[in-house]
Residue frames as a rotation matrix with the C-alpha (Angstrom) as fourth column:
MET 1
-0.051 -0.151 -0.987 15.04
-0.998 -0.039 0.058 -50.17
-0.048 0.988 -0.149 -20.57
PRO 2
0.890 0.377 0.258 14.17
-0.362 0.926 -0.105 -53.68
-0.278 0.000 0.961 -21.78
ARG 3
-0.191 -0.980 -0.047 17.00
-0.906 0.157 0.393 -56.14
-0.378 0.118 -0.918 -22.23
GLY 4
-0.770 -0.256 0.584 17.57
-0.130 0.959 0.250 -59.41
-0.624 0.117 -0.772 -24.05
TRP 5
-0.839 0.434 0.328 14.75
0.525 0.491 0.695 -61.14
0.141 0.756 -0.640 -25.84
ARG 6
-0.012 0.837 -0.547 12.21
0.722 -0.371 -0.583 -58.77
-0.691 -0.402 -0.600 -24.31
ILE 7
-0.448 -0.226 -0.865 13.46
-0.320 -0.863 0.391 -56.22
-0.835 0.452 0.314 -26.84
VAL 8
-0.994 0.077 -0.080 12.43
-0.042 0.402 0.915 -58.54
0.103 0.912 -0.396 -29.68
GLY 9
-0.453 0.878 -0.152 9.03
0.888 0.431 -0.159 -59.09
-0.074 -0.207 -0.975 -28.09
TRP 10
0.032 0.437 -0.899 8.36
0.355 -0.846 -0.398 -55.39
-0.934 -0.306 -0.182 -27.67
ALA 11
-0.689 -0.343 -0.639 9.61
-0.438 -0.505 0.744 -54.66
-0.578 0.792 0.198 -31.19
ALA 12
-0.913 0.394 0.106 7.36
0.361 0.660 0.658 -57.35
0.189 0.639 -0.745 -32.67
LEU 13
-0.122 0.901 -0.416 4.40
0.904 -0.072 -0.421 -55.96
-0.409 -0.427 -0.806 -30.73
ALA 14
-0.160 0.003 -0.987 5.18
-0.032 -0.999 0.002 -52.42
-0.987 0.032 0.160 -31.91
VAL 15
-0.918 -0.211 -0.336 5.48
-0.336 -0.038 0.941 -53.47
-0.211 0.977 -0.036 -35.56
ALA 16
-0.704 0.708 0.054 2.27
0.690 0.664 0.289 -55.53
0.169 0.241 -0.956 -35.37
THR 17
-0.002 0.702 -0.712 0.42
0.692 -0.514 -0.508 -52.61
-0.722 -0.494 -0.485 -33.76
MET 18
-0.469 -0.265 -0.842 1.70
-0.319 -0.839 0.441 -50.23
-0.824 0.475 0.309 -36.43
VAL 19
-0.993 0.103 -0.059 0.56
-0.011 0.412 0.911 -52.54
0.118 0.905 -0.408 -39.21
ALA 20
-0.416 0.894 -0.165 -2.85
0.907 0.395 -0.145 -53.01
-0.064 -0.210 -0.976 -37.59
VAL 21
-0.042 0.373 -0.927 -3.34
0.319 -0.874 -0.366 -49.25
-0.947 -0.311 -0.082 -37.21
ILE 22
-0.738 -0.299 -0.605 -2.31
-0.431 -0.481 0.764 -48.57
-0.519 0.824 0.227 -40.81
LEU 23
-0.911 0.411 -0.027 -4.63
0.257 0.618 0.743 -51.24
0.322 0.670 -0.669 -42.20
GLY 24
-0.277 0.842 -0.463 -7.40
0.894 0.049 -0.445 -50.12
-0.352 -0.537 -0.767 -39.88
VAL 25
-0.055 0.199 -0.978 -7.17
0.026 -0.979 -0.201 -46.53
-0.998 -0.037 0.048 -41.11
ALA 26
-0.457 -0.262 -0.850 -6.17
-0.756 -0.390 0.526 -47.01
-0.470 0.883 -0.020 -44.77
GLY 27
0.658 0.746 -0.102 -7.92
-0.705 0.563 -0.431 -50.33
-0.264 0.355 0.897 -45.37
THR 28
0.148 -0.569 0.809 -6.59
-0.084 0.808 0.584 -53.69
-0.985 -0.154 0.072 -46.46
GLY 29
0.936 0.208 0.283 -6.55
0.266 0.109 -0.958 -52.81
-0.230 0.972 0.046 -50.15
GLU 30
0.402 -0.829 0.389 -3.58
0.793 0.103 -0.601 -51.81
0.458 0.550 0.699 -52.26
ASP 31
0.317 -0.274 0.908 -3.21
-0.190 -0.956 -0.223 -48.35
0.929 -0.102 -0.356 -50.71
GLY 32
0.820 0.040 0.572 -3.11
-0.573 0.012 0.820 -49.72
0.025 -0.999 0.033 -47.18
ILE 33
0.821 -0.543 0.177 -0.62
0.511 0.837 0.197 -52.44
-0.255 -0.071 0.964 -48.07
ARG 34
0.315 -0.724 0.614 1.64
0.576 -0.368 -0.730 -49.94
0.754 0.583 0.301 -49.80
MET 35
0.498 -0.094 0.862 1.58
-0.573 -0.782 0.245 -47.80
0.651 -0.616 -0.443 -46.67
VAL 36
0.923 -0.173 0.343 2.61
-0.169 0.617 0.769 -50.86
-0.345 -0.768 0.540 -44.63
ILE 37
0.617 -0.726 0.303 5.46
0.763 0.459 -0.455 -51.51
0.192 0.512 0.837 -47.06
ARG 38
0.216 -0.533 0.818 6.76
0.073 -0.827 -0.558 -47.96
0.974 0.180 -0.139 -46.68
ALA 39
0.649 0.096 0.755 6.31
-0.680 -0.372 0.632 -47.94
0.342 -0.923 -0.176 -42.89
THR 40
0.920 -0.312 0.238 8.09
0.126 0.810 0.573 -51.26
-0.372 -0.498 0.784 -42.33
ALA 41
0.449 -0.806 0.385 10.94
0.653 0.001 -0.758 -50.15
0.611 0.591 0.527 -44.59
ARG 42
0.220 -0.334 0.917 11.44
-0.378 -0.895 -0.236 -47.19
0.899 -0.295 -0.323 -42.24
THR 43
0.787 0.048 0.615 11.23
-0.609 0.220 0.762 -49.22
-0.099 -0.974 0.202 -39.03
SER 44
0.865 -0.489 0.111 13.64
0.500 0.858 -0.121 -51.72
-0.036 0.161 0.986 -40.56
VAL 45
0.262 -0.821 0.507 16.23
0.408 -0.382 -0.829 -49.11
0.875 0.424 0.234 -41.49
ALA 46
0.411 -0.081 0.908 15.99
-0.694 -0.673 0.254 -47.55
0.591 -0.735 -0.333 -38.01
LEU 47
0.877 -0.054 0.477 16.56
-0.326 0.661 0.675 -50.87
-0.353 -0.748 0.562 -36.23
PHE 48
0.727 -0.650 0.224 19.26
0.655 0.556 -0.513 -51.89
0.209 0.519 0.829 -38.70
GLY 49
0.335 -0.608 0.719 21.07
-0.031 -0.770 -0.637 -48.59
0.942 0.191 -0.277 -38.28
ALA 50
0.632 -0.057 0.773 21.09
-0.762 -0.225 0.607 -48.99
0.140 -0.973 -0.186 -34.49
ALA 51
0.859 -0.316 0.403 22.62
0.142 0.903 0.405 -52.46
-0.492 -0.291 0.820 -34.73
PHE 52
0.683 -0.585 0.436 25.03
0.583 0.078 -0.809 -51.41
0.440 0.807 0.394 -37.50
VAL 53
0.188 -0.605 0.773 26.53
-0.121 -0.796 -0.593 -48.49
0.975 0.018 -0.223 -35.58
ALA 54
0.932 0.356 -0.075 26.31
0.035 0.117 0.993 -49.85
0.362 -0.927 0.096 -32.01
SER 55
0.501 -0.798 -0.334 29.98
0.851 0.383 0.361 -50.70
-0.160 -0.465 0.871 -31.40
ALA 56
-0.334 -0.641 0.690 31.33
0.759 -0.618 -0.207 -47.63
0.559 0.455 0.693 -33.19
LEU 57
0.352 0.561 0.749 28.94
-0.040 -0.791 0.611 -45.39
0.935 -0.245 -0.256 -31.28
HIS 58
0.962 -0.002 -0.275 30.15
0.269 0.211 0.940 -46.81
0.056 -0.978 0.203 -27.98
ARG 59
0.074 -0.997 -0.025 33.78
0.994 0.072 0.079 -46.26
-0.077 -0.031 0.997 -28.94
ALA 60
-0.344 -0.185 0.921 33.07
0.494 -0.869 0.010 -42.69
0.798 0.458 0.391 -30.02
TRP 61
-0.296 0.357 0.886 30.77
-0.675 -0.734 0.071 -41.68
0.676 -0.577 0.458 -27.14
PRO 62
-0.619 0.043 -0.784 30.86
0.399 0.877 -0.267 -44.22
0.676 -0.478 -0.561 -24.30
GLY 63
-0.692 0.477 0.543 27.92
-0.711 -0.582 -0.395 -43.89
0.127 -0.659 0.741 -21.96
TRP 64
-0.538 0.508 0.673 24.91
-0.248 0.668 -0.702 -45.74
-0.806 -0.544 -0.233 -20.60
GLY 65
0.479 0.799 -0.364 22.95
-0.586 -0.018 -0.810 -45.44
-0.654 0.602 0.459 -23.86
SER 66
0.260 -0.464 -0.847 25.68
-0.876 0.255 -0.409 -46.76
0.405 0.848 -0.341 -26.15
ARG 67
-0.781 -0.523 0.342 26.62
-0.623 0.687 -0.374 -49.37
-0.040 -0.505 -0.862 -23.54
TRP 68
-0.096 0.844 0.528 23.00
-0.350 0.468 -0.811 -50.62
-0.932 -0.262 0.250 -23.50
LEU 69
0.638 0.371 -0.674 22.97
-0.730 0.013 -0.683 -50.70
-0.245 0.928 0.279 -27.30
VAL 70
-0.257 -0.816 -0.518 26.18
-0.859 0.438 -0.266 -52.75
0.444 0.376 -0.813 -27.52
ALA 71
-0.789 -0.058 0.612 25.00
-0.469 0.701 -0.538 -55.17
-0.398 -0.711 -0.580 -24.84
ASN 72
-0.034 0.897 0.440 21.70
0.031 0.441 -0.897 -55.71
-0.999 -0.016 -0.043 -26.66
ARG 73
-0.394 -0.197 -0.898 22.86
-0.802 -0.404 0.441 -55.39
-0.449 0.893 0.002 -30.26
ARG 74
-0.997 0.023 0.073 21.96
0.050 0.915 0.401 -59.02
-0.058 0.404 -0.913 -30.99
TYR 75
-0.382 0.923 -0.041 18.35
0.743 0.280 -0.608 -58.45
-0.550 -0.263 -0.793 -29.96
VAL 76
0.045 0.313 -0.949 18.10
-0.338 -0.889 -0.310 -55.16
-0.940 0.334 0.066 -31.84
GLY 77
-0.741 -0.399 -0.541 19.33
-0.639 0.168 0.751 -57.05
-0.208 0.901 -0.379 -34.91
VAL 78
-0.852 0.503 0.149 16.72
0.514 0.856 0.053 -59.78
-0.101 0.122 -0.987 -34.47
SER 79
-0.046 0.845 -0.533 14.09
0.384 -0.478 -0.790 -57.04
-0.922 -0.241 -0.302 -34.03
PHE 80
-0.336 -0.165 -0.927 15.23
-0.713 -0.598 0.365 -55.64
-0.615 0.784 0.083 -37.37
ALA 81
-0.993 -0.054 -0.104 14.67
-0.108 0.770 0.628 -59.07
0.046 0.635 -0.771 -38.90
VAL 82
-0.442 0.896 -0.047 11.12
0.693 0.308 -0.652 -59.16
-0.570 -0.320 -0.757 -37.49
SER 83
0.100 0.457 -0.884 10.39
-0.171 -0.867 -0.468 -55.78
-0.980 0.198 -0.008 -39.07
HIS 84
-0.464 -0.368 -0.805 11.95
-0.796 -0.225 0.562 -56.67
-0.388 0.902 -0.189 -42.41
PHE 85
-0.963 0.233 0.133 10.21
0.265 0.904 0.336 -60.01
-0.042 0.359 -0.933 -42.73
THR 86
-0.065 0.949 -0.308 6.96
0.519 -0.231 -0.823 -58.14
-0.852 -0.213 -0.478 -42.04
HIS 87
-0.090 -0.096 -0.991 8.00
-0.632 -0.763 0.131 -55.91
-0.769 0.639 0.008 -44.95
LEU 88
-0.926 -0.302 -0.225 8.46
-0.368 0.594 0.715 -59.03
-0.082 0.746 -0.661 -47.09
PHE 89
-0.621 0.766 0.168 5.03
0.672 0.630 -0.388 -60.37
-0.403 -0.129 -0.906 -46.11
ALA 90
0.127 0.653 -0.747 3.51
0.016 -0.754 -0.657 -57.02
-0.992 0.072 -0.107 -47.09
LEU 91
-0.478 -0.363 -0.800 5.17
-0.783 -0.237 0.575 -57.28
-0.398 0.901 -0.171 -50.49
LEU 92
-0.985 0.158 0.077 3.72
0.174 0.928 0.330 -60.77
-0.020 0.338 -0.941 -50.86
ALA 93
-0.252 0.947 -0.202 0.30
0.584 -0.018 -0.811 -59.48
-0.772 -0.322 -0.549 -49.85
LEU 94
-0.060 0.172 -0.983 0.54
-0.525 -0.843 -0.116 -56.79
-0.849 0.510 0.141 -52.52
ALA 95
-0.675 -0.250 -0.695 1.17
-0.731 0.354 0.583 -59.58
0.101 0.901 -0.422 -55.05
HIS 96
0.371 0.928 -0.041 -1.90
-0.887 0.367 0.280 -61.47
0.275 -0.068 0.959 -53.73
TRP 97
0.349 -0.326 0.879 0.35
-0.630 0.612 0.478 -63.95
-0.693 -0.721 0.009 -51.91
SER 98
0.973 -0.096 0.212 1.92
0.223 0.643 -0.733 -65.12
-0.066 0.760 0.647 -55.14
LEU 99
0.260 -0.954 -0.150 5.68
0.194 -0.101 0.976 -65.51
-0.946 -0.283 0.159 -55.02
GLY 100
-0.269 -0.313 0.911 5.71
0.925 0.181 0.335 -65.67
-0.270 0.932 0.241 -58.81
GLY 101
0.605 0.583 0.542 3.70
0.700 -0.714 -0.015 -62.48
0.378 0.389 -0.840 -59.04
MET 102
0.866 -0.326 -0.378 6.02
0.057 -0.688 0.724 -60.68
-0.496 -0.648 -0.577 -56.63
THR 103
-0.101 -0.974 0.200 9.16
0.381 0.148 0.913 -61.75
-0.919 0.169 0.356 -58.49
ALA 104
-0.075 0.136 0.988 7.60
0.997 -0.011 0.077 -60.83
0.021 0.991 -0.135 -61.84
ALA 105
0.845 0.484 0.227 6.77
0.474 -0.875 0.100 -57.33
0.246 0.023 -0.969 -60.62
ALA 106
0.662 -0.651 -0.372 10.23
0.076 -0.436 0.897 -56.68
-0.746 -0.622 -0.239 -59.17
LYS 107
0.675 -0.558 -0.482 13.15
-0.716 -0.341 -0.609 -55.41
0.176 0.757 -0.630 -61.19
PRO 108
0.699 -0.420 -0.579 15.82
0.222 0.897 -0.383 -58.10
0.680 0.139 0.720 -61.75
ALA 109
-0.358 -0.898 0.255 18.47
0.007 -0.276 -0.961 -56.15
0.934 -0.343 0.106 -59.82
THR 110
-0.150 0.404 0.903 16.08
-0.930 -0.368 0.010 -55.57
0.336 -0.838 0.431 -56.91
LEU 111
0.828 0.531 -0.178 15.12
-0.470 0.832 0.295 -59.23
0.305 -0.160 0.939 -56.90
VAL 112
0.405 -0.758 -0.512 18.71
0.380 0.648 -0.660 -60.48
0.832 0.073 0.551 -56.86
LEU 113
-0.545 -0.689 0.478 20.14
-0.110 -0.506 -0.855 -57.94
0.831 -0.519 0.200 -54.41
GLY 114
-0.050 0.620 0.783 17.12
-0.952 -0.266 0.150 -58.06
0.301 -0.739 0.603 -52.10
GLY 115
0.815 0.347 -0.464 17.00
-0.270 0.936 0.225 -61.85
0.512 -0.058 0.857 -52.25
ILE 116
-0.035 -0.910 -0.413 20.63
0.407 0.364 -0.838 -62.09
0.913 -0.197 0.358 -51.19
GLY 117
-0.534 -0.107 0.839 19.85
-0.553 -0.706 -0.442 -59.62
0.640 -0.700 0.317 -48.42
TYR 118
0.460 0.787 0.410 17.11
-0.856 0.270 0.441 -61.87
0.236 -0.554 0.798 -47.04
VAL 119
0.620 -0.362 -0.696 19.46
0.227 0.932 -0.282 -64.86
0.751 0.017 0.660 -47.22
PHE 120
-0.506 -0.840 0.197 21.92
0.104 -0.286 -0.952 -62.89
0.856 -0.462 0.232 -45.09
ILE 121
-0.219 0.492 0.843 19.18
-0.876 -0.480 0.053 -61.90
0.430 -0.726 0.536 -42.63
THR 122
0.790 0.560 -0.247 18.06
-0.434 0.797 0.420 -65.51
0.432 -0.224 0.873 -42.26
ALA 123
0.301 -0.766 -0.567 21.61
0.462 0.638 -0.617 -66.75
0.834 -0.076 0.546 -41.74
MET 124
-0.601 -0.560 0.571 22.41
-0.161 -0.615 -0.772 -63.98
0.783 -0.556 0.279 -39.25
VAL 125
0.166 0.729 0.664 19.27
-0.929 -0.111 0.354 -64.63
0.332 -0.675 0.659 -37.21
ALA 126
0.826 0.163 -0.539 19.94
-0.102 0.985 0.143 -68.38
0.554 -0.063 0.830 -37.24
THR 127
0.042 -0.899 -0.435 23.42
0.696 0.339 -0.633 -67.72
0.717 -0.276 0.640 -35.82
SER 128
-0.152 -0.010 0.988 22.26
-0.448 -0.891 -0.078 -65.22
0.881 -0.454 0.132 -33.20
PHE 129
0.896 0.407 0.178 21.95
-0.362 0.438 0.823 -67.98
0.257 -0.802 0.540 -30.61
ASP 130
0.281 -0.858 0.431 24.87
-0.871 -0.040 0.489 -69.10
-0.402 -0.513 -0.758 -28.46
ARG 131
0.256 -0.162 0.953 24.73
0.022 0.987 0.161 -72.70
-0.966 -0.020 0.256 -29.65
THR 132
0.811 0.081 0.579 24.63
0.560 0.176 -0.809 -71.94
-0.168 0.981 0.097 -33.39
ALA 133
0.820 -0.567 0.072 27.25
-0.527 -0.799 -0.291 -69.21
0.223 0.201 -0.954 -33.02
ALA 134
0.178 -0.766 0.618 29.57
-0.698 0.344 0.628 -71.65
-0.693 -0.543 -0.474 -31.24
TRP 135
0.443 0.049 0.895 28.94
0.392 0.888 -0.242 -74.27
-0.807 0.458 0.374 -33.93
LEU 136
0.958 -0.041 0.285 29.84
0.249 -0.377 -0.892 -71.78
0.144 0.925 -0.351 -36.66
GLY 137
0.080 -0.971 -0.224 33.02
0.996 0.067 0.064 -70.62
-0.047 -0.228 0.972 -34.93
PRO 138
0.297 0.084 -0.951 34.04
0.441 -0.895 0.059 -67.05
-0.847 -0.437 -0.303 -34.09
ARG 139
-0.694 -0.631 -0.347 35.94
-0.006 -0.477 0.879 -66.32
-0.720 0.612 0.327 -37.31
THR 140
-0.796 0.456 0.399 33.22
0.550 0.269 0.790 -67.57
0.253 0.848 -0.465 -39.66
TRP 141
0.162 0.877 -0.451 30.55
0.969 -0.229 -0.097 -65.95
-0.189 -0.421 -0.887 -37.50
SER 142
-0.039 -0.264 -0.964 32.35
0.239 -0.939 0.247 -62.61
-0.970 -0.220 0.100 -37.69
ARG 143
-0.939 -0.344 -0.024 32.76
0.042 -0.183 0.982 -62.84
-0.342 0.921 0.187 -41.46
LEU 144
-0.469 0.844 0.261 29.10
0.841 0.337 0.422 -63.73
0.268 0.417 -0.868 -41.98
HIS 145
0.368 0.702 -0.610 27.76
0.864 -0.500 -0.055 -60.93
-0.343 -0.507 -0.790 -39.81
THR 146
-0.261 -0.522 -0.812 30.20
0.117 -0.852 0.510 -58.29
-0.958 0.038 0.284 -41.04
THR 147
-0.977 -0.092 0.192 29.57
0.191 0.015 0.981 -59.10
-0.094 0.996 0.003 -44.69
GLY 148
-0.262 0.962 0.082 25.83
0.938 0.233 0.258 -59.28
0.229 0.144 -0.963 -44.10
MET 149
0.235 0.344 -0.909 25.71
0.663 -0.740 -0.109 -55.93
-0.711 -0.577 -0.402 -42.33
TYR 150
-0.574 -0.494 -0.653 27.60
-0.129 -0.733 0.668 -54.14
-0.809 0.467 0.357 -45.10
TRP 151
-0.887 0.321 0.331 25.47
0.435 0.343 0.833 -55.83
0.154 0.883 -0.444 -47.76
LEU 152
0.057 0.972 -0.226 22.28
0.998 -0.053 0.024 -54.72
0.011 -0.227 -0.974 -46.02
TRP 153
-0.069 -0.157 -0.985 23.68
0.303 -0.944 0.129 -51.20
-0.950 -0.290 0.113 -45.61
PHE 154
-0.931 -0.336 -0.144 24.21
-0.044 -0.287 0.957 -51.09
-0.363 0.897 0.252 -49.36
ILE 155
-0.548 0.803 0.236 20.66
0.778 0.384 0.498 -52.32
0.309 0.456 -0.835 -50.00
PHE 156
0.278 0.674 -0.685 19.14
0.856 -0.497 -0.142 -49.67
-0.436 -0.547 -0.715 -47.75
PHE 157
-0.315 -0.472 -0.823 21.34
0.087 -0.878 0.470 -46.92
-0.945 0.077 0.318 -49.16
SER 158
-0.993 -0.082 0.085 20.54
0.085 -0.003 0.996 -47.82
-0.082 0.997 0.010 -52.77
SER 159
-0.288 0.957 0.040 16.82
0.930 0.269 0.252 -47.90
0.230 0.110 -0.967 -51.87
PHE 160
0.448 0.522 -0.726 16.59
0.767 -0.641 0.012 -44.57
-0.459 -0.562 -0.688 -50.03
ALA 161
-0.397 -0.729 -0.557 19.30
0.365 -0.682 0.633 -42.41
-0.842 0.048 0.537 -51.63
PRO 162
-0.836 0.049 0.546 17.71
0.528 -0.198 0.826 -42.10
0.148 0.979 0.140 -55.12
LYS 163
0.138 0.981 0.136 14.47
0.805 -0.191 0.561 -40.87
0.577 0.032 -0.816 -53.52
SER 164
-0.124 -0.235 -0.964 16.13
0.914 -0.405 -0.019 -38.37
-0.386 -0.884 0.265 -51.16
PRO 165
-0.967 -0.232 0.106 15.98
0.255 -0.895 0.366 -35.37
0.010 0.381 0.924 -53.57
ARG 166
-0.439 0.879 0.188 12.18
-0.077 -0.245 0.966 -35.68
0.895 0.409 0.175 -53.61
SER 167
0.624 0.678 -0.388 11.64
0.271 0.277 0.922 -36.52
0.732 -0.681 -0.011 -49.94
PRO 168
0.155 -0.564 0.811 13.08
-0.757 -0.595 -0.269 -34.72
0.634 -0.572 -0.520 -46.88
LEU 169
0.693 0.142 0.707 12.45
-0.630 0.594 0.499 -37.86
-0.349 -0.792 0.501 -44.80
TYR 170
0.911 -0.366 0.192 14.41
0.413 0.834 -0.367 -40.06
-0.026 0.414 0.910 -47.20
ALA 171
0.407 -0.791 0.456 17.15
-0.098 -0.535 -0.839 -37.42
0.908 0.297 -0.296 -47.32
VAL 172
0.307 -0.240 0.921 17.45
-0.942 -0.216 0.258 -37.64
0.137 -0.947 -0.292 -43.51
ILE 173
0.864 0.042 0.502 17.53
-0.173 0.960 0.219 -41.45
-0.473 -0.276 0.837 -43.67
THR 174
0.781 -0.604 0.157 20.22
0.394 0.282 -0.875 -41.35
0.485 0.745 0.458 -46.36
LEU 175
0.220 -0.696 0.683 22.30
-0.549 -0.667 -0.503 -38.91
0.806 -0.265 -0.529 -44.29
GLY 176
0.525 0.035 0.850 21.85
-0.817 0.302 0.492 -41.17
-0.239 -0.953 0.187 -41.27
LEU 177
0.954 -0.180 0.241 23.09
0.232 0.950 -0.209 -44.18
-0.191 0.255 0.948 -43.22
LEU 178
0.498 -0.814 0.300 26.15
0.193 -0.233 -0.953 -42.27
0.846 0.532 0.041 -44.44
THR 179
0.231 -0.376 0.897 26.87
-0.844 -0.536 -0.007 -41.07
0.484 -0.756 -0.442 -40.91
ALA 180
0.786 0.114 0.608 26.55
-0.460 0.765 0.451 -44.61
-0.414 -0.634 0.654 -39.55
LEU 181
0.856 -0.504 0.116 28.97
0.457 0.632 -0.626 -45.89
0.242 0.588 0.771 -42.19
ALA 182
0.297 -0.772 0.562 31.47
-0.212 -0.627 -0.750 -43.12
0.931 0.104 -0.350 -41.46
LEU 183
0.373 -0.109 0.921 31.32
-0.925 -0.112 0.362 -43.85
0.064 -0.988 -0.142 -37.73
ARG 184
0.923 0.022 0.383 31.72
-0.095 0.980 0.173 -47.58
-0.372 -0.196 0.907 -38.27
LEU 185
0.675 -0.717 0.176 34.75
0.482 0.247 -0.840 -47.10
0.559 0.652 0.513 -40.51
ARG 186
0.220 -0.597 0.772 36.30
-0.456 -0.762 -0.460 -44.45
0.863 -0.250 -0.440 -38.29
TYR 187
-0.012 -0.152 0.988 35.88
-1.000 0.013 -0.010 -46.38
-0.012 -0.988 -0.152 -35.03
ARG 188
0.756 0.205 -0.622 36.35
-0.299 0.953 -0.048 -49.93
0.583 0.222 0.781 -36.18
PRO 189
0.890 -0.421 0.174 38.45
-0.019 0.347 0.938 -52.12
-0.455 -0.838 0.301 -33.86
ALA 190
0.246 -0.895 -0.373 42.19
-0.953 -0.294 0.076 -51.88
-0.177 0.337 -0.925 -34.37
ALA 191
0.707 -0.044 -0.705 43.61
-0.319 0.871 -0.374 -54.91
0.631 0.490 0.602 -36.13
VAL 192
0.796 -0.467 0.385 45.63
-0.225 0.361 0.905 -57.28
-0.562 -0.807 0.182 -33.96
PRO 193
0.188 -0.789 -0.585 49.22
-0.980 -0.193 -0.055 -57.44
-0.069 0.583 -0.809 -35.31
THR 194
0.916 0.066 -0.395 50.21
-0.163 0.963 -0.216 -60.77
0.366 0.262 0.893 -36.77
LEU 195
0.715 -0.699 0.018 53.30
0.349 0.379 0.857 -62.64
-0.606 -0.606 0.515 -35.57
ALA 196
0.124 -0.679 0.723 55.12
0.988 0.020 -0.151 -61.70
0.088 0.733 0.674 -38.78
ALA 197
0.488 0.125 0.864 54.27
0.252 -0.968 -0.003 -58.04
0.836 0.219 -0.504 -38.32
ARG 198
0.983 -0.137 0.125 55.46
-0.157 -0.261 0.953 -58.13
-0.098 -0.956 -0.278 -34.71
ALA 199
0.453 -0.865 0.217 58.74
0.713 0.498 0.494 -59.77
-0.535 -0.069 0.842 -35.75
THR 200
0.119 -0.372 0.920 59.29
0.843 -0.451 -0.292 -57.14
0.524 0.811 0.260 -38.45
ALA 201
0.738 0.242 0.629 58.46
-0.053 -0.909 0.413 -54.32
0.672 -0.338 -0.658 -36.04
GLY 202
0.916 -0.402 -0.004 60.86
0.065 0.137 0.988 -55.78
-0.397 -0.905 0.152 -33.50
């Protein structure tokens, strides 16, 4: 199994190959670009889900697979960012590389919620390096990444869930997102008691 930044490299290669195959088969017109948009949304949610549930999965079922996922969660998360920025570039391509055209075509709620999501992704990737993480500090880093992960979960859920009654694939993705959330909430780390709580308990 690859480890570290090799995971990002292999993921980027896989996404690029997928896009090239889709465009080669479906063409570079609107139909081909729309297929790329759908495909990268699916690769993004798969990579995001793996990073989102990694720690909880290891607590629930410790083993070599979950241990590998926890150890490489950072790189799986960056791989998700690669996939999702490819998704963004496909959206721009559909709008003929016009940011104004893309924003005009999007619904206001989608534009705002998705825009905030990409801000989170950018900030989380920027703080996925030891130096920037140390500069940010562990508490702020944890708040940023926890908030960002739940925000992105909400974005994916609100994107796939409404389509699940019409698509078995989207129904499976929606169920996977709900399962990941349930696992994360059920197996979240126990809170460390504060000094006041310890004094009261004593």
